[in-house]
C-alpha positions, -999 to +999 in steps of 0.1 A: -369-556+296-402-558+314-423-567+285-448-537+284-457-540+248-480-510+247-453-488+260-425-502+237-449-496+208-456-460+218-420-452+224-411-466+189-439-448+173-424-416+187-389-424+175-372-440+203-336-453+194-338-492+191-299-492+194-296-473+226-273-489+249-274-494+286-242-498+308-223-528+294-237-525+260-271-540+263-298-528+239-335-529+243-335-560+220-309-577+241-328-572+272-363-584+256-346-615+244-328-620+276-357-615+297-382-637+275-403-608+262-413-621+229-437-594+221-413-565+226-386-585+207-409-586+178-415-550+179-380-540+181-371-565+153-397-549+130-382-514+137-348-528+126-330-537+159-295-553+151-298-590+154-260-596+157-254-571+186-244-586+220-231-569+251-194-569+259-181-604+266-216-619+265-239-645+246-253-636+213-291-629+210-295-660+192-278-681+220-302-663+246-332-672+228-322-708+221-313-711+258-348-697+268-365-722+243-381-693+224-388-709+190-407-678+177-379-655+186-353-678+173-369-680+139-372-641+138-335-636+146-325-662+119-350-645+093-333-613+103-296-625+096-286-640+130-257-663+124-266-699+134-231-706+142-225-676+164-203-682+194-203-674+231-174-663+253-168-702+258-172-710+222-208-725+225-232-724+197-269-716+200-275-752+193-253-763+224-274-738+246-307-752+232-294-788+237-281-781+272-315-767+283-335-793+265-354-773+242-362-799+215-382-776+192-354-750+189-328-778+185-348-790+156-350-757+141-314-748+145-304-783+128-329-774+100-310-741+094-278-759+091-263-756+127-233-780+131-243-809+150-206-817+159-195-781+169-173-781+200-169-753+225-137-744+245-143-775+265-146-797+236-182-805+244-206-810+215-243-804+218-249-841+223-224-839+253-244-808+267-277-826+263-265-858+280-247-840+308-278-819+316-300-850+319-325-844+294-345-873+282-371-876+255-396-850+269-374-823+255-392-791+265-406-805+297-373-821+307-355-806+338-320-796+342-299-816+365-264-809+375-248-781+357 
């Protein structure tokens, strides 16, 4: 959760359970992705952490990585079998999350991997509507989120 790479590595070397769960069902990988700890996420994935796990009634790991704009983690999760069309509690896909937060490189990656550009969430919003509503212009990664 706090990105202490050396400590994560040491604990994994000593056999720490990569699938242990904290209150609510959160795994070490979930925390690493949520807290933007790329190095820890990579170590956990190399040790076989489950990429399709998510806590109860929460976003998938791929959605968190897409929202955070972590292209490297998105790639790793997809390589390890994460579903590009996984859904959140409000039926958003990772593509919608990346579009909502203006992460152009992640949007491109997800589209290359076959993400549905016309996917709708439970509010009938597509990735394009999320991007337009959130005020992202051509700057992509540097764009700021307006409204909400």
